[in-house]
N, C-alpha and C positions, 0 to 999 in steps of 0.2 A: 505495500499498500504507499510505503512512503517513497520508496523508488518511483512510483507510479505518477506521486504528488510531484515530487523534482522535476522530475523529465517534464511533464506537463508541464509546469511552469517555466520552462527553459524558452528563451525568445523564440520565435517562431512556431512556437505551440500552443494546442486549443488554451490553457490557461493563461499564455504568458498577458493578454490584457488585464486579467484580471489581479494577476500578480503586481502590474505596473500602476494598476488603479491603488494596490493594498498598500505599495511601498510610498507610491506619493502622499496617501490618508498617513500613514506610522513617519513619515518623515515630516508631515506638519503635524502630529501631535508629539512625535519624542524626540524630534530636533537631531542630535548627535547619536544619540542614544539608539535611532533608526535601525542602525544594522544589528544589533545585539537584539532587537525584538524578530528584525525578520529571519534569522538565521533559524532558530527553531520552529518557522512557522514554512517555509517554505526554501529557503537559502542555500542550507547545509544539510547532506544526509546525516550524516553522523548528528549534528545537533537534534536534528528533526526527529530522533529516537526518543526526546524526552517528552516533548508535546504529545506526539501521535500514536508513539509506547505507551503513555499513559491514558488518553483517550480509546487506544486500543486493548485494552486492560480493564475499563470500566464498561467498556461496550460489550464485551466477550464475558463477564463475570469473572473475572480472575479474580482469587481473593488476594486482599491487600497487603498480605504478607508475603507474597510471590512478584510483586511488582517491580521492587528495585530487579532482581534478578532476571526478569521479563525483559525489564527495559534495557540493561546490561549488554542480554544476547543481541537482541536489538540493536545497539550501537553497535556489536560486534561486528554483525552479517552486515550491517550498513556501509562500517569502513572496507570488507573485504569489494563489497559492490560497486562503491565509488571508484576503487581503486581500479577496477576490472573498466569500469565505465569511463574515468579519465585515460585510460590505458589505449582504449579504442577511437580515442574521440582524434 
């Protein structure tokens, strides 16, 4: 899911206009802190594991005691996927 969100938000993809709109709004709201807010939402696959991993845990009913373990697994998997994507780009 995270890989799909990340790729679909890249330039020329289906959600790129939504990303640009969100970036503009976040720039207006957070100023220089905007990049820090954007990364976990759609800007960095590794950072996205925290927000979207927690969202997935809640949506799938994962017990709260397993959230940290699950998010760390997702983070590690995203590092591997990100390195493959970047190598093939």
